[in-house]
N, C-alpha and C positions, 0 to 999 in steps of 0.2 A: 735816113732811118732804115735799119736793116729789117729783115723778115721777122727776126725774133722780137724786135722792138714793136713791130706792127702787130704781131700776135699778142704780145703782152698788153698793148694798148687796147686791142679789141676785147681781150679777156677782161680787162678792168672795166671797160664800158659795159660788157655783158653782166658783169658782177653787180655794177651799180644799178642797171636796169632790173636785174633779178631781185635785188633788195627792195626796189620800189614796188615791184609786183607782190612781193611777200607782205610788205606793209599794207598795200591795197587789199590783199586777201584777208589780212588780220582785221582791217577796218570793216570789211563786209561781214566777216564772222561776228564781230562785236555788234554790228547793227542787227544782224539776225538774232543774236542772243537778246539784245534789247527789245526787239519786236516780240520775241517769245515771252520775255519777262512782263512786258506791257499787257499782253494777252492774258497771262496768268493773273495779273493784278486786276484787270477788268472783270474776270470771272469771280475773283475774291470779293471785289466791291459789290458786284451784283448779288452774291450770296449774303454778304453782310446787310445790304439794303433790304433784302427779302426777310432775313431773320429779324432785323430791327423793326421792320414794318409789322410783322406778326406780334412782336413784343409790345409795340406802341398800341396796336389794336387791342391787345389784352388789357393794357393799362387803362385805356380809354373806357373799355367795357366795365372795368372795376370801378373807375371814377364815377361812371354813370350809375352803377348799382348803389354805391355809397351815397351819392347825391339823392337818389330816389328814396333810400332808406331814411336819410336825414329829413326829407320832406314829410314822410309819414310820421316820423317821431315828432316833428314840429307841429303837425296837425293834432296829434294826441295831446301834446303839452298844452296847446291852445285850448282844447276841450277841457282839460283839467283846470286850467287857469280860470276859465269861465265859471266852472262849478265852484271853485274856491272863492272867487270874487262874489258870486251870488250868496254863498253861505256867510261871508263876512258882512254883507249888508244886512 
């Protein structure tokens, strides 16, 4: 094997190793991008949970108010029923 062949062989070897390094760097960059995306998603999920928690709290308060109002109406209707039943007898 002559010097030129040895040089070409070494250059090919270096080229192959360089390609492997490039692929490895791309993989690391992709992992970093994924890590960044995951962090953004976590922040969005936390914001959504907070917002939905507030909305569910408001819905629960509204349900509670409606329930209390229905209880008062039911008591009034019961009073009127008693009056009506006494008049019928």
